[in-house]
N, C-alpha and C positions, 0 to 999 in steps of 0.2 A: 505494500499500499505508499509506504513511504516513495519506493522507486517509481510508483505511478505519479504523485503528488508532484516529485522534484521535476521526474519527466515533464509534465504536463506545463509546468510555471517556465521549463525551459524553453517548450517549444512556442510557448506565447511570446516569451521573452525574443526569442529568435526571430520570431516572424514580423516583430514591428521594430526592434533593436539591432540585434545577432547581425541579421545581414546588413543592415546598412554598414555596423562595424566594419564587418568584413570588408564591404566594396570600398570604404575608406581607407582602408590599410592596403589593398591591391590597388588603387588611385593612386597612393603615396608613393608605394614603389612602384608605378611605373613613372611618375614622374621624376624617381629621381635617376631611373634606368632606361626610362625609354623614352625620353623627352623628344624624341619627332612623331611621337603620333600627336602631337598637339600643334605640328607645323602648320596647321588649317585653323587661323585665328578666326573668331567674329568679322573682325573688318574684311580679311579676305574675301570671306562668305555672301555679306552683306554689302558691300560696296558698291558704287552703280557699274552699270553695264550697259553698255550699247544693244539698242533694240534687235537689230541681228544675230543677238548674239545668246536672246532667251530662247527659251524653249516653247515649244508649245503647251499650252496650259487647257484643259479640261474641265473647269469647275462646274462640281456634282452638286447641287442641293436636292436633299430626300424630302418631300410633304406628301402628309396625308390630312386631307379637310384644315389647312390653313388658310383659308379666305380670310381671317383677322388678323395675320401675321407677314400673309407672302408679299404684300405690295412694300413692306417695310424691308424686307431680305432683300427683295430683288431692286429696289434702289439703294442697299447696301451695297450689292453684288456689283452694279453698273458702278459704283463709286470708286471701287479700285482702282488702282493706278498699277495696269497692264498694256502692254500695246493691242489694240483693237484686234489686229491680224492677228496677233499670236495667242488671242484668247477664245473660247467658247464657251457661254454659261447654258449650262445643262439643268434644269429639273425635272426630278424623277419622280412623279405623282404614282402611288401606291393606289392607282384607281380610286380618286378622290370624288365622294360624291354632292361635297360644297364646290361652293364658287370659283376653288382655287384653281382649277385648268383652265376654266377663262380669264380669271386674272392673268396667269403667267401666259396666256396666247396673246396678249394684248402688248406683251415687251417685244411680241417677236419682230418686230419693225425695230428695235434695236440690238437686235441678233440675239435674244433669248430664246434656246429649244424648247420644248417641252416634249418629255418622252413618257409615257403614260402606259403604266403596267396592265395587261387585260384582265387580269383579275387580282382582287388584291391578298396579294399573299405575306408581306412585309416587307420591311425595310430593303433587307439585304438584294429580297428577290427585285424590287422595283432598282435600286441600284445598279443590277447585274444587266437592265434594259439600255440603263443611260453608260454603261462601262462598254457593253458591246456600239452601243452611236458613236463614244466618242473618239477623238481623232488627234486628242495630243498625246506627246509622250509622257506628260508629267498631268496625274488624274489629282486633284484635288478634290475633299468631301465634306462638305457643311452642311450645319443644321437647319431650319429657320430659325431656332432661337437665337443663334451665334450670331454675334456684331462685331465686325472688323474692321480694323483702322484702313485707311486707304492704301497702307505700303504694306498690310499682312500677307499679300499673294506673292509681292515680291520677295520678300523677306522670308517665307517657307518656300518659296521653288529655289530661291539662291543657294540654301544646303546641296542640292544635285551635283552642283561643280564637283562635289569628289562621288568617284565612280563607283565608292565604296557602299554608298550610303542608297538602300531601296526606297526607306519612307521615313517621315516625318510626322513629328506631333508637336501639335501647339503645344500651349499652357493655357491653363485655366484660371481664369478671374472671377469667381463669383463674389455677387456681393447682395444683400437684402434689400426690398423693398426701398428701405430710408438709407440706400451708402453703404450701408455699414457689412464691415466681415464680421460673421459670426462665427460660433464656436467651431463650426464646419470647416472655417476658412483655416484655420490651424492644421485642420489635417488634408486638407487640399493644399497647403504651402510644405506640408510632411511630403506629400506623394511629387508634389514637384522635385523637390529637394533630390527625392529618391530618382527620379528619371533624370536629373543632372547628372548624378552620380554615376549612375549604368549606363548612360552614352556616351560618359567619358573613360570607365571601364573596360566595353564591349560593345552591348547593343541594348536598347529597350527592350522590356519585356512587356508592356503596353502601352497603349495610344490613347489619347481622346478621340472619343467617339466624334465628337463635335466639330471637329477641324483637323484635317492630318492630308498628307499629300505621301503618293507614291508614284513611283516609276510604271509607266503601261506596261512592263512586261511582267511586275510582281503580279499585277489584278488580270493577268489573265486566266487564271483558273480559279475564277470567281464562284465561292460557296455560296447560294443562294439562299442558304436556311442557318447559315453560321453568324455570329457577330463580328461586323465588318473590318472594326480596327483590330481587334484583336486576331482576327484569321491573316489577316492583311500582311501584321508583323511577323506570325510564323512564315507566311509564305515568302516574305525576305528573307530568311535567314536560311529557307529551304535553297534560295535561290544565292546562295553565298553571298548575300549583303549582310546591313546592319540598318539597325533603326536608331534615330537618334529623335530627342526632343531639344526643341529649339525656344530660348527663353526669351527671343526676339518677339518671337510668332505667337500674339494672344488673341486668345479668345474670349469675350464677353458674355458673362450670362449672369442672369436673376435667377438666387435660389428659388427653389419649390415654396409656395407660401402654408402649402397644405400639407400638413408634415406625414398624414396619410400616403399622400400621393407619393409622397420623396420617399418614402419607405417602399411603395411596389415599386418605385422605379429603382430604387436599390435593386430589390430581389430579382427584377425582370435582367438586370444587368449581370448581377452574380450568376444568376441560374444560366443565362447565354455566353457568358465565359467556363463556368463550368464545362458547356456542352462543346465549348471550342477549344480545350482543354484535355479532355479524355478523348476528344474525334484524331487528336494531336499528339496522343500520350507517347508516341515513338518518341518525341524531342526530349522527353525527360530522361532518355539513358544517354551517360554520362560516359559512357565509352567511344559513341558515336557523333554525339556534340557539344564532350567537356563544359569549357564553361558555361555555353548558355544555359545546358541542361539543369546545372546548379543554381543558375538562375530563375530558369521559368520553375524550380522543384519549390524555392526559397520565396520568390514573389507572390506566386499564385497559389501553388499549392499548401503553401505552410500557412498563408496567411487563410485559406480558404479553408485549413482546419482548423482554426483558431475557436469555432465555438464551442465543437468538442472537447478542446483540453481544456477550456475554463469550466466547461461543467463536470469533468474529472478530476479537476484542481477542488472546485468546490466540494464535491462529494465526498474525494478521498480526505482533504482537510478534518473536512466533520467526522470522519471515524480516526482521525488520529489525534483527538482533542488531549488524549490522555497519553500521551506521547512527549509532553512536554510544553514550555509557557509559549516558546516560539512556533507551535502549530494554533494556539489559541491568539496570539497576536497575528498571522496570517489569515485566520479565519474572518476575525473583525477587520480588518481590512479588506478584506473581499466581501465582505457584508456593506462597509461601507462603502464603497464602489459605487454598488449597486441602489444601494438606500442612495446617495447623492446623485445618481440619474434620476432614480423615479423622484424625487423630491425637485427636480428640476423640471422636470416634464409635465408635475401639475402645477408648481411655481410657475411655467412659463405660459400655461393654459389660463391659470387666472389671472395671471397679468394681462393676456390677449383679449380677455374677456372684461375686464374691468373697465371702466370708463371714466373713474376717478382720476383726478388729477393729480402727481406727485408732488409731495411737500418740497420745497426746496431742501434741496441734503449740503449739508458744511462738511468739508473737510478732515472729521473727526478719523480717530484710530477704529471705532465700531466699522463705520462707515466703509473701510479701508479694508478690512478684515472681510467684510460681509464681501466686498468685489473679489478679493482672493477666491474665498469658497465658492461664487458663483462660478468664478473660472472652471475652478477644480470641477464642480458638479457639471457645467456644461462640457466639458471635455469626457467627462465619466459618460454623461447621458450620450452622445457620439458615440461614445467606443461602445458602448451596450447597444443601441441602434443600432449601429452598422453590422457587428457582429448578431446580432436576431434576423436581420435580414439573410448575410450567411448561410444561418440555421435553415430558414426557410424555404432558401433557395436549393438546399441542398435536400430536404424534403420533398417538393418538388421535381426534381428531378429522378429522385428515386421512387417518385410514385409514377413517373413515365413520362410528366409535363416538360414542355418544351416552348420556350418564346418568341416564336416568329412574328406574330401580328403585333402592332404595335400602336400605342396611340400618344399622341406627344403630350409632353409635359406639361401644364398650363402654368405659365410663370409670373 
């Protein structure tokens, strides 16, 4: 039982911190003894290039029943700073039943192409039709909810000057409706830091599905039933290339206001990721895929195993209460984590439903302590909710459910 307890804690620690520590050590080693790997600098890739040097780009926007937001996306896409003769904009409609397709068609005279799936079979199925129609050397994928700066397209495409790069992920910037970064913002920043490390050490393991780019040859074997961003990264590795995260290519998104919908989005995302991983489980063989196999197991499989080991740690800790004071203290710590998460959940609900004005706050020690406890509870809540979503995704996977159809998240 002691082995189960300590091994469970080790897996949880390794999934979130141990893997990062190892990557940092490898990164430091490579910086000391393989300095030539960093010869490609940000200035090299993002410097100005003549129009004739830029590759042809197909910018693919996937949409399903987006009549409320598609106009903003079209205007944002058309404002991107890229030579018109080198850019085609394609909207992949997943057999939309509202006015989305009509709005997109009204932009035909400005070069926007509509590719409509004959049947509604999911995001990747609609993307497959767009990929087949695309003529670009580089395919860039974006969601309707993603807002891009004018130079975003040139920035993400400029990375392909390096022939070793097969796909590029943007970095995410999440804000709430008041423009503030929430507790999940810390989690997102952690993910962006991890992506930067992976990019320097070897290759990414996952990409942002709302804004990413890939070479056309990587997208030839398009799977219409697999999560496109993760599967494109795996296809890149199969082609002998790598994926990177570009900190200068930013996608801006609003947090989903409805927590239940956000939880459902997380479940759907993890379920789709599990499906891709297990369909490509041969890539976890270290004898064939070396460093990438270790990355894939550490970043994906270990992370998605955390809910199981959290449960084992809690149960085994309760059994070991008579084994020493350390087990009592660790059980109290675990329970405090979950109580803090519940407290934040219900406190946040009461704050959202309350219409009373808050009294002015003075900078006192009590208020400072309360803010610190709020931050700890916020992190505990998001940590718990993420792992509950992962656990529910595994339950759905073993039930035989697969997430192919999609409903755009209303933000």
